[in-house]
C-alpha positions as CSV (number, residue, x, y, z in Angstrom):
1,M,-1.0,-21.2,6.1
2,A,-3.5,-19.9,3.9
3,V,-5.4,-16.8,3.3
4,E,-8.8,-16.4,2.8
5,T,-9.7,-14.6,-0.8
6,S,-12.6,-12.6,-1.6
7,S,-15.6,-13.7,-3.4
8,G,-16.4,-10.1,-4.2
9,P,-16.9,-8.7,-8.2
10,Q,-14.7,-10.1,-10.6
11,S,-12.7,-8.6,-13.4
12,G,-16.1,-7.8,-15.6
13,S,-16.7,-4.8,-13.5
14,R,-16.7,-1.7,-15.2
15,L,-13.3,0.4,-14.5
16,G,-14.8,3.4,-12.7
17,H,-14.6,6.2,-14.7
18,A,-18.0,7.5,-13.7
19,L,-17.3,6.1,-10.1
20,T,-15.9,9.5,-7.5
21,P,-13.5,7.1,-5.4
22,G,-12.7,8.8,-2.2
23,P,-10.5,7.5,0.2
24,I,-9.6,4.2,-0.2
25,L,-7.2,2.2,1.9
26,L,-4.9,-0.5,0.9
27,L,-3.7,-2.9,3.2
28,G,-1.8,-6.2,2.6
29,A,1.2,-8.3,3.6
30,P,4.6,-7.2,1.9
31,G,5.2,-8.4,-1.3
32,V,0.8,-8.8,-1.8
33,G,1.3,-5.7,-4.9
34,K,-0.1,-2.8,-2.9
35,G,1.9,-0.7,-4.8
36,T,1.7,-1.9,-8.1
37,Q,-2.0,-1.7,-7.4
38,A,-2.1,1.9,-6.5
39,K,0.4,2.7,-9.4
40,E,-3.1,1.4,-11.8
41,L,-5.8,2.4,-9.4
42,M,-4.0,6.3,-10.2
43,R,-4.2,5.4,-13.7
44,L,-8.1,4.7,-13.6
45,W,-9.5,7.2,-11.0
46,K,-6.7,10.2,-11.9
47,I,-6.3,10.1,-7.9
48,P,-2.7,10.2,-6.0
49,Q,-1.2,7.9,-3.8
50,I,0.0,8.9,-0.6
51,S,3.0,6.4,1.2
52,T,3.9,7.7,4.7
53,G,7.6,6.4,3.2
54,D,7.1,8.6,0.6
55,L,6.3,11.8,2.6
56,L,8.4,11.6,5.4
57,R,11.1,10.9,3.1
58,A,9.9,14.2,1.0
59,N,9.5,16.6,4.0
60,V,13.6,15.5,5.4
61,A,14.5,15.9,1.6
62,Q,12.5,19.7,1.4
63,S,13.6,20.1,5.6
64,T,11.0,21.4,6.6
65,E,10.1,21.8,9.9
66,L,8.0,18.6,10.1
67,G,10.9,17.1,8.2
68,R,13.3,18.1,10.6
69,A,11.9,17.4,13.5
70,A,11.7,13.5,11.8
71,K,14.9,13.3,11.1
72,E,16.8,14.3,14.6
73,I,13.9,11.6,15.8
74,M,15.6,8.9,12.7
75,Q,19.4,10.0,13.7
76,C,18.3,8.6,17.5
77,G,17.2,5.2,16.3
78,N,13.7,5.7,17.2
79,L,10.2,5.4,15.4
80,V,8.4,8.7,14.1
81,P,6.1,9.0,16.6
82,D,2.3,9.2,15.4
83,D,1.6,12.7,15.8
84,L,4.8,13.3,13.7
85,V,2.7,11.2,10.6
86,N,-0.5,12.6,11.2
87,Q,0.6,16.4,10.5
88,M,2.4,15.1,7.2
89,V,-0.5,13.4,6.2
90,A,-2.8,16.8,7.7
91,V,-0.4,18.8,5.4
92,R,-0.5,16.8,2.8
93,L,-4.9,16.5,2.5
94,T,-4.6,19.9,2.3
95,E,-3.7,20.0,-1.1
96,P,-6.2,20.1,-4.0
97,D,-5.5,16.9,-6.1
98,T,-7.0,14.9,-3.1
99,R,-10.4,16.4,-3.7
100,E,-11.7,13.5,-5.1
101,G,-9.6,11.0,-3.6
102,F,-6.6,9.1,-2.8
103,I,-5.0,6.0,-2.3
104,L,-3.7,5.4,1.2
105,D,-0.5,2.7,1.0
106,G,1.4,2.2,4.7
107,F,-1.1,4.1,6.5
108,P,-2.6,3.8,8.9
109,R,-0.9,1.3,10.2
110,T,-2.5,1.1,13.2
111,L,-5.9,2.1,15.6
112,P,-5.4,4.7,16.8
113,Q,-4.2,6.2,13.2
114,A,-7.0,4.6,11.7
115,S,-9.4,7.1,14.2
116,W,-7.3,10.0,13.6
117,L,-7.6,10.0,10.6
118,D,-11.4,8.9,10.3
119,A,-11.9,12.1,12.8
120,K,-9.5,14.0,10.3
121,L,-11.6,13.1,7.5
122,A,-15.3,13.9,9.1
123,T,-13.7,17.4,9.1
124,R,-13.7,17.9,5.4
125,P,-16.8,19.3,3.6
126,G,-18.3,16.5,1.3
127,A,-16.0,14.3,2.1
128,L,-16.5,10.2,1.2
129,P,-15.2,8.2,4.9
130,I,-12.5,5.2,4.4
131,V,-13.0,2.3,2.3
132,A,-10.6,-0.5,2.7
133,V,-9.6,-3.3,0.6
134,S,-7.1,-6.0,1.9
135,L,-4.7,-7.8,-0.7
136,Q,-4.7,-11.2,0.1
137,V,-2.0,-13.5,-1.3
138,D,-0.8,-17.5,-0.3
139,Y,2.1,-17.2,2.4
140,N,3.6,-19.5,0.1
141,Q,3.5,-17.1,-3.2
142,L,4.1,-14.2,-0.8
143,L,7.9,-16.3,0.4
144,R,8.4,-16.9,-3.4
145,R,7.9,-13.2,-4.3
146,I,10.0,-11.7,-1.4
147,T,13.3,-14.1,-1.2
148,G,13.5,-14.5,-4.9
149,R,13.4,-10.5,-5.4
150,R,17.3,-9.5,-6.4
151,N,18.1,-5.9,-8.4
152,C,20.3,-4.3,-10.6
153,P,22.4,-1.9,-8.3
154,V,22.9,0.9,-11.5
155,C,19.3,0.7,-13.0
156,Q,17.3,-0.9,-10.2
157,R,15.6,-2.7,-12.3
158,I,13.9,-5.8,-10.4
159,Y,14.4,-9.5,-11.4
160,N,12.8,-12.5,-9.5
161,V,14.5,-15.7,-9.5
162,Y,11.3,-17.4,-9.2
163,L,9.1,-15.6,-11.1
164,Q,10.4,-13.4,-13.5
165,P,14.8,-14.6,-13.7
166,P,17.4,-12.7,-15.7
167,Q,18.8,-13.9,-19.2
168,R,21.5,-15.0,-17.4
169,E,21.6,-15.9,-13.7
170,G,22.8,-13.3,-11.2
171,H,23.3,-10.1,-13.5
172,C,21.2,-8.0,-15.1
173,D,19.5,-8.0,-18.8
174,V,20.4,-4.3,-18.9
175,E,23.6,-3.4,-17.5
176,G,25.0,-7.5,-17.4
177,A,25.7,-6.0,-13.8
178,E,25.4,-8.7,-10.7
179,L,22.5,-8.8,-9.1
180,V,22.1,-7.9,-5.1
181,Q,19.3,-8.9,-2.5
182,R,18.0,-6.7,0.3
183,A,19.3,-7.1,3.8
184,D,15.5,-7.5,4.8
185,D,14.5,-9.9,1.5
186,T,15.8,-13.2,3.2
187,E,12.6,-15.5,4.8
188,M,13.9,-15.0,8.1
189,C,13.0,-11.4,8.5
190,F,10.2,-11.9,6.1
191,Q,8.1,-14.3,9.0
192,G,9.2,-11.2,11.5
193,R,8.1,-8.5,9.3
194,I,4.4,-10.8,8.2
195,A,4.3,-11.5,12.3
196,N,4.6,-7.3,12.8
197,Y,2.1,-6.8,10.2
198,Q,-0.2,-9.2,11.1
199,S,0.0,-7.7,14.6
200,L,-0.8,-4.3,14.2
201,T,-2.7,-4.3,11.3
202,A,-5.5,-6.6,12.5
203,P,-7.4,-4.2,14.2
204,V,-7.1,-1.9,11.5
205,I,-9.1,-4.3,9.3
206,E,-11.7,-5.2,12.5
207,H,-12.4,-1.2,12.7
208,Y,-13.5,-1.0,9.4
209,R,-15.6,-4.2,9.0
210,A,-16.9,-3.2,11.9
211,L,-17.9,-0.3,10.1
212,G,-19.0,-2.0,6.8
213,R,-16.4,-0.5,4.8
214,F,-14.0,-3.5,4.0
215,A,-13.3,-6.3,1.4
216,Q,-10.9,-8.4,0.8
217,V,-9.5,-9.4,-2.6
218,S,-7.6,-11.7,-3.9
219,G,-3.9,-11.0,-5.2
220,E,-3.0,-13.8,-7.1
221,R,-4.2,-12.9,-11.1
222,E,-3.0,-10.5,-13.6
223,V,-2.8,-6.9,-12.5
224,A,-5.3,-5.7,-14.6
225,A,-7.9,-8.7,-12.9
226,V,-7.4,-7.1,-9.0
227,A,-7.8,-3.5,-10.2
228,A,-11.2,-4.6,-11.4
229,E,-12.0,-6.5,-9.0
230,I,-10.9,-3.7,-6.6
231,V,-12.8,-1.1,-8.8
232,G,-15.7,-3.8,-8.3
233,V,-15.9,-3.8,-4.4
234,V,-15.1,-0.3,-3.8
235,E,-18.6,0.9,-6.8
236,R,-20.4,-1.9,-4.0
237,L,-18.9,-0.4,-0.4
238,R,-19.8,3.1,-2.0
239,G,-23.2,2.0,-3.1
240,H,-22.7,2.4,-6.7
241,A,-22.9,-1.7,-7.7
């Protein structure tokens, strides 16, 4: 199973230091490198990453009103509903570091969430609309990234038995501890996660594609080259090409 790659600007694009990026939605299946790219784009653009997973954990840890409501739901084994997640995002967007833009990772996952966020941003004076960028990596490469992943239980250093193995098989280079594999990093779990991602995210992709604010970028290159292409397509979509 292969996925299409972008034919947009390559790594020769200027790195967008003069660009006001606005809100950027990073999409991509598990293992494509969204977190890595988010950190690189944060460095280039000096804007924050907004991860709903981080927001949820922070609200629970700080025992905010929203966090207490979410914790009660999760303790019952249920998924946190959209309206609660939306409220957490809404609070985060009131903080001043989001004025020039922000990188969304893990939200919006569904079309109702995307519609809510579009409407929310439309109420912000001078706010730019979302630009969505999907990272694309061949299925077999993704499978190697996910099923080969191992981490040290002591220092949390991450290895990959196929792509970045430790010096001594099965043991951390720093701590010497035996490496472990996450329970959901098996091929069976990965197939389920891919299917779930595709079914949920396809409508979000089509939504932003129809609005002319969507691009695909190949994630099968060095981090800097992928980041440069993301910047290039954002410039193009924002009219800065």
